OpenMM code with the backbone's topology and positions (N, CA, C; nanometers):
from openmm import Vec3, app, unit

residues = "MET TYR LYS LEU PHE LEU LEU SER ILE ILE ILE PHE ALA PHE ASN LEU PRO PHE GLY TYR TRP ARG ALA ASN VAL ARG LYS PHE SER LEU GLN TRP ALA LEU ALA ILE HIS LEU PRO ILE PRO VAL VAL ILE PHE ILE ARG ILE TYR SER ASN VAL GLY PHE SER LEU GLU SER TYR ILE PHE PHE VAL THR ALA PHE PHE LEU GLY GLN PHE ALA GLY LYS LYS LEU PHE LEU PHE LEU LYS GLU ASN TYR GLU LEU ARG LEU THR SER CYS LEU VAL MET ASP MET ALA ARG ASN LYS LEU PHE LEU SER ALA SER LYS ILE ASN ASP".split()
positions = [
    Vec3(-5.3879, 5.3499, 5.4058),
    Vec3(-5.2791, 5.3350, 5.3100),
    Vec3(-5.1442, 5.3410, 5.3804),
    Vec3(-5.1336, 5.4306, 5.4793),
    Vec3(-5.0099, 5.4429, 5.5553),
    Vec3(-4.9777, 5.3120, 5.6274),
    Vec3(-5.0813, 5.2481, 5.6814),
    Vec3(-5.0637, 5.1218, 5.7528),
    Vec3(-5.0134, 5.0126, 5.6587),
    Vec3(-5.0675, 5.0057, 5.5388),
    Vec3(-5.0214, 4.9067, 5.4405),
    Vec3(-4.8751, 4.9298, 5.4042),
    Vec3(-4.8388, 5.0554, 5.3873),
    Vec3(-4.7003, 5.0864, 5.3515),
    Vec3(-4.6044, 5.0482, 5.4644),
    Vec3(-4.6404, 5.0796, 5.5878),
    Vec3(-4.5574, 5.0462, 5.7026),
    Vec3(-4.5439, 4.8947, 5.7199),
    Vec3(-4.6538, 4.8224, 5.7071),
    Vec3(-4.6487, 4.6766, 5.7178),
    Vec3(-4.5704, 4.6154, 5.6020),
    Vec3(-4.5763, 4.6752, 5.4857),
    Vec3(-4.4977, 4.6267, 5.3713),
    Vec3(-4.3485, 4.6421, 5.3973),
    Vec3(-4.3084, 4.7502, 5.4610),
    Vec3(-4.1674, 4.7700, 5.4954),
    Vec3(-4.1234, 4.6645, 5.5961),
    Vec3(-4.2093, 4.6328, 5.6919),
    Vec3(-4.1769, 4.5289, 5.7901),
    Vec3(-4.1620, 4.3939, 5.7218),
    Vec3(-4.2513, 4.3615, 5.6307),
    Vec3(-4.2444, 4.2345, 5.5583),
    Vec3(-4.1200, 4.2300, 5.4705),
    Vec3(-4.0876, 4.3402, 5.4057),
    Vec3(-3.9657, 4.3476, 5.3246),
    Vec3(-3.8425, 4.3195, 5.4108),
    Vec3(-3.8330, 4.3884, 5.5243),
    Vec3(-3.7167, 4.3715, 5.6121),
    Vec3(-3.7106, 4.2308, 5.6697),
    Vec3(-3.8243, 4.1723, 5.6999),
    Vec3(-3.8270, 4.0364, 5.7537),
    Vec3(-3.7802, 3.9347, 5.6503),
    Vec3(-3.8031, 3.9606, 5.5225),
    Vec3(-3.7657, 3.8659, 5.4176),
    Vec3(-3.6208, 3.8789, 5.3719),
    Vec3(-3.5527, 3.9870, 5.4053),
    Vec3(-3.4122, 4.0024, 5.3657),
    Vec3(-3.3241, 3.8849, 5.4092),
    Vec3(-3.3263, 3.8440, 5.5366),
    Vec3(-3.2399, 3.7317, 5.5755),
    Vec3(-3.2769, 3.6010, 5.5067),
    Vec3(-3.4046, 3.5835, 5.4754),
    Vec3(-3.4459, 3.4609, 5.4085),
    Vec3(-3.3998, 3.4584, 5.2625),
    Vec3(-3.4020, 3.5723, 5.1958),
    Vec3(-3.3469, 3.5799, 5.0606),
    Vec3(-3.1965, 3.5608, 5.0607),
    Vec3(-3.1305, 3.6121, 5.1632),
    Vec3(-2.9863, 3.5944, 5.1808),
    Vec3(-2.9551, 3.4464, 5.1983),
    Vec3(-3.0331, 3.3787, 5.2818),
    Vec3(-3.0161, 3.2353, 5.3049),
    Vec3(-3.0389, 3.1578, 5.1755),
    Vec3(-3.1444, 3.1924, 5.1036),
    Vec3(-3.1811, 3.1229, 4.9800),
    Vec3(-3.0719, 3.1330, 4.8739),
    Vec3(-2.9985, 3.2436, 4.8736),
    Vec3(-2.8954, 3.2634, 4.7718),
    Vec3(-2.7753, 3.1717, 4.7923),
    Vec3(-2.7580, 3.1177, 4.9117),
    Vec3(-2.6394, 3.0386, 4.9426),
    Vec3(-2.6668, 2.8888, 4.9494),
    Vec3(-2.7832, 2.8457, 4.9089),
    Vec3(-2.8142, 2.7023, 4.9104),
    Vec3(-2.8511, 2.6574, 4.7690),
    Vec3(-2.8464, 2.5268, 4.7503),
    Vec3(-2.8752, 2.4697, 4.6193),
    Vec3(-3.0225, 2.4895, 4.5843),
    Vec3(-3.0484, 2.5298, 4.4613),
    Vec3(-3.1845, 2.5568, 4.4157),
    Vec3(-3.2691, 2.4298, 4.4224),
    Vec3(-3.3929, 2.4441, 4.4668),
    Vec3(-3.4913, 2.3376, 4.4819),
    Vec3(-3.4553, 2.2361, 4.5901),
    Vec3(-3.3628, 2.2692, 4.6786),
    Vec3(-3.3324, 2.1815, 4.7923),
    Vec3(-3.4314, 2.2119, 4.9047),
    Vec3(-3.4254, 2.1335, 5.0125),
    Vec3(-3.5134, 2.1562, 5.1261),
    Vec3(-3.4867, 2.2929, 5.1893),
    Vec3(-3.3599, 2.3313, 5.2044),
    Vec3(-3.3282, 2.4614, 5.2627),
    Vec3(-3.3788, 2.5752, 5.1750),
    Vec3(-3.3696, 2.5605, 5.0467),
    Vec3(-3.4181, 2.6615, 4.9531),
    Vec3(-3.5695, 2.6798, 4.9692),
    Vec3(-3.6419, 2.5674, 4.9766),
    Vec3(-3.7874, 2.5732, 4.9935),
    Vec3(-3.8243, 2.6342, 5.1289),
    Vec3(-3.7492, 2.5997, 5.2334),
    Vec3(-3.7756, 2.6567, 5.3651),
    Vec3(-3.7498, 2.8068, 5.3667),
    Vec3(-3.6461, 2.8510, 5.2985),
    Vec3(-3.6143, 2.9939, 5.2944),
    Vec3(-3.7266, 3.0736, 5.2286),
    Vec3(-3.7977, 3.0121, 5.1384),
    Vec3(-3.9087, 3.0801, 5.0725),
    Vec3(-4.0365, 3.0720, 5.1563),
    Vec3(-4.0630, 2.9570, 5.2156),
    Vec3(-4.1922, 2.9338, 5.2781),
    Vec3(-4.1999, 2.9630, 5.4279),
    Vec3(-4.0892, 2.9657, 5.4988),
    Vec3(-4.0956, 2.9940, 5.6424),
    Vec3(-4.1476, 3.1341, 5.6763),
    Vec3(-4.1211, 3.2364, 5.5972),
    Vec3(-4.1759, 3.3687, 5.6319),
    Vec3(-4.3270, 3.3831, 5.6100),
    Vec3(-4.3893, 3.2930, 5.5385),
    Vec3(-4.5307, 3.3064, 5.5051),
    Vec3(-4.6208, 3.3094, 5.6291),
    Vec3(-4.6014, 3.2213, 5.7290),
    Vec3(-4.6871, 3.2328, 5.8484),
    Vec3(-4.6742, 3.3678, 5.9194),
    Vec3(-4.5562, 3.4284, 5.9150),
    Vec3(-4.5385, 3.5603, 5.9771),
    Vec3(-4.6188, 3.6653, 5.9009),
    Vec3(-4.6201, 3.6565, 5.7703),
    Vec3(-4.6985, 3.7511, 5.6895),
    Vec3(-4.8474, 3.7341, 5.7197),
    Vec3(-4.8922, 3.6095, 5.7325),
    Vec3(-5.0324, 3.5851, 5.7662),
    Vec3(-5.0631, 3.6392, 5.9058),
    Vec3(-4.9723, 3.6181, 5.9996),
    Vec3(-4.9885, 3.6708, 6.1357),
    Vec3(-5.0002, 3.8235, 6.1334),
    Vec3(-4.9128, 3.8883, 6.0582),
    Vec3(-4.9179, 4.0343, 6.0462),
    Vec3(-5.0511, 4.0784, 5.9860),
    Vec3(-5.0966, 4.0068, 5.8865),
    Vec3(-5.2219, 4.0385, 5.8197),
    Vec3(-5.3409, 4.0299, 5.9155),
    Vec3(-5.3442, 3.9241, 5.9937),
    Vec3(-5.4573, 3.9016, 6.0835),
    Vec3(-5.4556, 3.9994, 6.2002),
    Vec3(-5.3408, 4.0137, 6.2653),
    Vec3(-5.3357, 4.0934, 6.3875),
    Vec3(-5.3200, 4.2438, 6.3656),
    Vec3(-5.3027, 4.2844, 6.2435),
    Vec3(-5.2994, 4.4282, 6.2159),
    Vec3(-5.4348, 4.4784, 6.1654),
    Vec3(-5.5298, 4.3881, 6.1529),
    Vec3(-5.6642, 4.4202, 6.1045),
    Vec3(-5.6645, 4.4807, 5.9643),
    Vec3(-5.5687, 4.4393, 5.8836),
    Vec3(-5.5643, 4.4855, 5.7453),
    Vec3(-5.6628, 4.4061, 5.6611),
    Vec3(-5.6755, 4.2786, 5.6910),
    Vec3(-5.7680, 4.1950, 5.6159),
    Vec3(-5.7038, 4.1352, 5.4923),
    Vec3(-5.7880, 4.0788, 5.4080),
    Vec3(-5.7401, 4.0092, 5.2897),
    Vec3(-5.7946, 4.0733, 5.1622),
    Vec3(-5.7901, 4.2041, 5.1572),
    Vec3(-5.8372, 4.2746, 5.0387),
    Vec3(-5.7336, 4.2665, 4.9266),
    Vec3(-5.7768, 4.2932, 4.8070),
    Vec3(-5.6876, 4.2891, 4.6909),
    Vec3(-5.5737, 4.3893, 4.7065),
    Vec3(-5.6053, 4.5057, 4.7602),
    Vec3(-5.5036, 4.6088, 4.7799),
    Vec3(-5.3917, 4.5607, 4.8734),
    Vec3(-5.4280, 4.4900, 4.9789),
    Vec3(-5.3262, 4.4401, 5.0724),
    Vec3(-5.2425, 4.3303, 5.0081),
    Vec3(-5.3031, 4.2479, 4.9241),
    Vec3(-5.2264, 4.1451, 4.8541),
    Vec3(-5.1183, 4.2081, 4.7668),
    Vec3(-5.1528, 4.3122, 4.6964),
    Vec3(-5.0563, 4.3784, 4.6085),
    Vec3(-4.9370, 4.4300, 4.6892),
    Vec3(-4.9636, 4.4969, 4.7995),
    Vec3(-4.8565, 4.5505, 4.8821),
    Vec3(-4.7716, 4.4392, 4.9443),
    Vec3(-4.8367, 4.3404, 5.0048),
    Vec3(-4.7646, 4.2399, 5.0819),
    Vec3(-4.6888, 4.1414, 4.9936),
    Vec3(-4.7489, 4.0997, 4.8838),
    Vec3(-4.6791, 4.0073, 4.7932),
    Vec3(-4.5590, 4.0764, 4.7294),
    Vec3(-4.5758, 4.2018, 4.6925),
    Vec3(-4.4637, 4.2777, 4.6365),
    Vec3(-4.3522, 4.2928, 4.7379),
    Vec3(-4.3865, 4.3264, 4.8618),
    Vec3(-4.2853, 4.3405, 4.9668),
    Vec3(-4.2162, 4.2075, 4.9947),
    Vec3(-4.2925, 4.0990, 4.9930),
    Vec3(-4.2372, 3.9663, 5.0173),
    Vec3(-4.1299, 3.9322, 4.9132),
    Vec3(-4.1663, 3.9446, 4.7870),
    Vec3(-4.0721, 3.9070, 4.6813),
    Vec3(-3.9561, 4.0056, 4.6676),
    Vec3(-3.9808, 4.1334, 4.6899),
    Vec3(-3.8701, 4.2297, 4.6870),
    Vec3(-3.7720, 4.2044, 4.8008),
    Vec3(-3.8209, 4.1651, 4.9176),
    Vec3(-3.7325, 4.1311, 5.0293),
    Vec3(-3.6484, 4.0090, 4.9979),
    Vec3(-3.7101, 3.9080, 4.9391),
    Vec3(-3.6349, 3.7886, 4.8988),
    Vec3(-3.5296, 3.8239, 4.7927),
    Vec3(-3.5701, 3.9031, 4.6964),
    Vec3(-3.4799, 3.9422, 4.5880),
    Vec3(-3.3642, 4.0274, 4.6400),
    Vec3(-3.3948, 4.1241, 4.7261),
    Vec3(-3.2913, 4.2118, 4.7809),
    Vec3(-3.1935, 4.1341, 4.8687),
    Vec3(-3.2433, 4.0367, 4.9446),
    Vec3(-3.1552, 3.9526, 5.0252),
    Vec3(-3.0600, 3.8722, 4.9390),
    Vec3(-3.1114, 3.8191, 4.8298),
    Vec3(-3.0269, 3.7442, 4.7366),
    Vec3(-2.9215, 3.8354, 4.6746),
    Vec3(-2.9637, 3.9527, 4.6323),
    Vec3(-2.8697, 4.0475, 4.5707),
    Vec3(-2.7637, 4.0944, 4.6706),
    Vec3(-2.8019, 4.1112, 4.7962),
    Vec3(-2.7064, 4.1492, 4.8997),
    Vec3(-2.6005, 4.0417, 4.9168),
    Vec3(-2.6421, 3.9161, 4.9210),
    Vec3(-2.5461, 3.8063, 4.9327),
    Vec3(-2.4512, 3.8050, 4.8140),
    Vec3(-2.5060, 3.8149, 4.6934),
    Vec3(-2.4222, 3.8112, 4.5730),
    Vec3(-2.3285, 3.9315, 4.5664),
    Vec3(-2.3759, 4.0495, 4.6087),
    Vec3(-2.2927, 4.1693, 4.6106),
    Vec3(-2.1753, 4.1519, 4.7067),
    Vec3(-2.2028, 4.1043, 4.8265),
    Vec3(-2.0954, 4.0853, 4.9241),
    Vec3(-1.9972, 3.9783, 4.8787),
    Vec3(-2.0470, 3.8739, 4.8168),
    Vec3(-1.9620, 3.7644, 4.7696),
    Vec3(-1.8701, 3.8094, 4.6560),
    Vec3(-1.9227, 3.8896, 4.5659),
    Vec3(-1.8457, 3.9292, 4.4485),
    Vec3(-1.7514, 4.0462, 4.4740),
    Vec3(-1.7881, 4.1377, 4.5628),
    Vec3(-1.7113, 4.2607, 4.5792),
    Vec3(-1.6199, 4.2653, 4.7006),
    Vec3(-1.6370, 4.1746, 4.7931),
    Vec3(-1.5552, 4.1752, 4.9134),
    Vec3(-1.5015, 4.0355, 4.9383),
    Vec3(-1.3852, 4.0286, 4.9950),
    Vec3(-1.3270, 3.8991, 5.0282),
    Vec3(-1.3678, 3.8631, 5.1703),
    Vec3(-1.4898, 3.8161, 5.1839),
    Vec3(-1.5453, 3.7819, 5.3137),
    Vec3(-1.5809, 3.6344, 5.3165),
    Vec3(-1.5721, 3.5757, 5.4344),
    Vec3(-1.6214, 3.4394, 5.4523),
    Vec3(-1.7693, 3.4491, 5.4828),
    Vec3(-1.8512, 3.4123, 5.3868),
    Vec3(-1.9955, 3.4255, 5.4024),
    Vec3(-2.0593, 3.2906, 5.4319),
    Vec3(-2.1611, 3.2936, 5.5152),
    Vec3(-2.2423, 3.1763, 5.5440),
    Vec3(-2.3823, 3.2021, 5.4905),
    Vec3(-2.4767, 3.1221, 5.5337),
    Vec3(-2.6154, 3.1430, 5.4926),
    Vec3(-2.6923, 3.2338, 5.5869),
    Vec3(-2.6293, 3.2800, 5.6924),
    Vec3(-2.6976, 3.3607, 5.7930),
    Vec3(-2.6519, 3.5062, 5.7835),
    Vec3(-2.7428, 3.5932, 5.7453),
    Vec3(-2.7125, 3.7355, 5.7300),
    Vec3(-2.6671, 3.7982, 5.8611),
    Vec3(-2.7349, 3.7665, 5.9700),
    Vec3(-2.7024, 3.8274, 6.0992),
    Vec3(-2.5614, 3.7880, 6.1433),
    Vec3(-2.5278, 3.6609, 6.1311),
    Vec3(-2.3938, 3.6160, 6.1711),
    Vec3(-2.2861, 3.6738, 6.0790),
    Vec3(-2.3144, 3.6837, 5.9511),
    Vec3(-2.2173, 3.7429, 5.8591),
    Vec3(-2.1935, 3.8895, 5.8899),
    Vec3(-2.2985, 3.9608, 5.9257),
    Vec3(-2.2842, 4.1021, 5.9613),
    Vec3(-2.1995, 4.1166, 6.0870),
    Vec3(-2.2238, 4.0318, 6.1855),
    Vec3(-2.1489, 4.0398, 6.3113),
    Vec3(-2.0051, 3.9936, 6.2925),
    Vec3(-1.9866, 3.8834, 6.2249),
    Vec3(-1.8536, 3.8247, 6.2083),
    Vec3(-1.7636, 3.9110, 6.1208),
    Vec3(-1.8181, 3.9684, 6.0174),
    Vec3(-1.7379, 4.0480, 5.9242),
    Vec3(-1.7430, 4.1971, 5.9536),
    Vec3(-1.8068, 4.2328, 6.0638),
    Vec3(-1.8160, 4.3718, 6.1083),
    Vec3(-1.8686, 4.4645, 5.9988),
    Vec3(-1.9805, 4.4233, 5.9383),
    Vec3(-2.0393, 4.5038, 5.8312),
    Vec3(-2.1198, 4.6205, 5.8853),
    Vec3(-2.1594, 4.6137, 6.0118),
    Vec3(-2.2242, 4.7269, 6.0763),
    Vec3(-2.1176, 4.8027, 6.1520),
    Vec3(-2.0674, 4.9082, 6.0954),
    Vec3(-1.9646, 4.9880, 6.1612),
    Vec3(-2.0279, 5.1098, 6.2235),
    Vec3(-1.9822, 5.1453, 6.3392),
    Vec3(-2.0349, 5.2663, 6.4011),
    Vec3(-1.9729, 5.3873, 6.3307),
    Vec3(-2.0331, 5.5014, 6.3483),
    Vec3(-1.9848, 5.6237, 6.2830),
    Vec3(-1.8448, 5.6596, 6.3285),
    Vec3(-1.8089, 5.6297, 6.4526),
    Vec3(-1.6750, 5.6641, 6.5019),
    Vec3(-1.5687, 5.5796, 6.4334),
    Vec3(-1.5997, 5.4545, 6.4015),
    Vec3(-1.5021, 5.3691, 6.3353),
    Vec3(-1.4829, 5.4094, 6.1889),
    Vec3(-1.5884, 5.4595, 6.1262),
    Vec3(-1.5798, 5.4994, 5.9865),
    Vec3(-1.4897, 5.6218, 5.9711),
    Vec3(-1.5003, 5.7154, 6.0639),
    Vec3(-1.4231, 5.8386, 6.0548),
    Vec3(-1.2755, 5.8211, 6.0900),
    Vec3(-1.2401, 5.7147, 6.1606),
    Vec3(-1.0992, 5.6947, 6.1993),
    Vec3(-1.0118, 5.6531, 6.0841),
] * unit.nanometer
topology = app.Topology()
chain = topology.addChain("A")
for resn in residues:
    res = topology.addResidue(resn, chain)
    for name in ("N", "CA", "C"):
        topology.addAtom(name, app.Element.getBySymbol(name[0]), res)
């Protein structure tokens, strides 16, 4: 059970940037479809090489983590767009670096 929970967290975190990307493109476009479907081979890879298998219990954990990661990525994009005056792109990593959203503790205290 611990292994399923840990792998679900990894799948959730892996899907955050894809949900972020999906939120900034036109619905049902090629980029939108890619943002949803590109993480699937990684989930299958994790499933096979972690020896979790394809049991019903693993489906519940992994599918939930997949969709929650996509949803949270979308909500993160919308939150940043609505609450901050930032120039946002479709790439979460570049937006974090460009807009300095990861601040070190020393910068926060200054």
